C-alpha atoms as one frame of an Amber mdcrd trajectory, in Angstrom:
protein
  -2.258  11.445  21.038  -4.471  11.284  17.834  -2.964   9.489  14.910  -3.478
  10.768  11.287  -4.589   7.368   9.828  -4.642   9.120   6.379  -0.945   9.773
   6.387  -0.189   6.303   7.777  -2.296   4.843   5.028  -0.533   6.768   2.397
   3.038   5.902   3.715   1.903   2.200   3.864   0.735   2.209   0.534   3.954
   3.810  -0.760   5.962   1.224   1.159   3.766  -1.561  -0.286   5.097  -0.416
  -3.582   8.828  -0.996  -2.371   7.898  -4.770  -2.146   6.069  -4.944  -5.513
   6.644  -8.351  -7.237   4.847 -10.372 -10.112   3.358  -7.095 -11.738   0.834
  -6.335  -9.040   1.439  -8.164  -5.761   3.233  -6.562  -2.420   4.319  -8.310
   0.619   1.674  -7.752   3.513   3.843  -6.764   6.500   1.722  -4.034   7.841
  -0.852  -3.589  10.630  -4.193  -5.214   9.752  -6.165  -2.075  10.322  -4.072
  -0.195   7.695  -4.550  -3.028   5.385  -8.303  -3.163   5.852  -8.306   0.577
   5.494  -6.550   0.226   2.088  -8.967  -2.395   0.895 -11.936  -0.380   1.978
 -10.654   2.557  -0.186 -10.102   0.290  -3.160  -6.215   0.287  -3.328  -5.708
  -3.498  -2.599  -7.788  -6.719  -2.859  -9.036  -8.358   0.273  -5.986  -8.883
   2.645  -7.661 -11.395   4.652  -6.336 -14.556   3.048  -3.477 -17.134   3.814
  -1.217 -15.265   1.062   1.594 -13.518   2.383   1.025 -10.602  -0.171  -1.804
  -8.721  -1.446  -2.843  -7.440  -4.809  -2.841  -4.107  -5.981  -6.097  -2.816
  -7.973  -5.232  -0.776 -10.847  -5.968   2.482  -9.032  -4.126   1.411  -6.035
  -1.003   0.640  -8.149  -0.778   3.877  -9.766  -1.462   5.699  -6.414   1.137
   3.625  -4.747   3.870   4.396  -7.543   2.896   8.144  -7.167   3.163   8.137
  -3.525   6.342   6.202  -3.677   7.799   8.597  -6.085   6.776  11.882  -4.168
   8.035  10.358  -0.759  11.331   8.539  -1.669  12.682   9.324  -4.972  15.180
  12.143  -5.019  15.794  14.241  -8.067  19.807  14.114  -7.466
């Protein structure tokens, strides 16, 4: 079974937004490969630290919010 890592990364970025705190930080409870891809694409700062959270880049925070709204916000 081939995985669509782009879809996985978009979902993870949206879910990182769910744990947003301190303006631009999110708890890093995702697979390291996903976090590395998000870092490589410029969405988050380096996840390889002792901190339990990652820092969104400005474009990453905007994209995370957009994806969160698209995937999880209802118009009801």
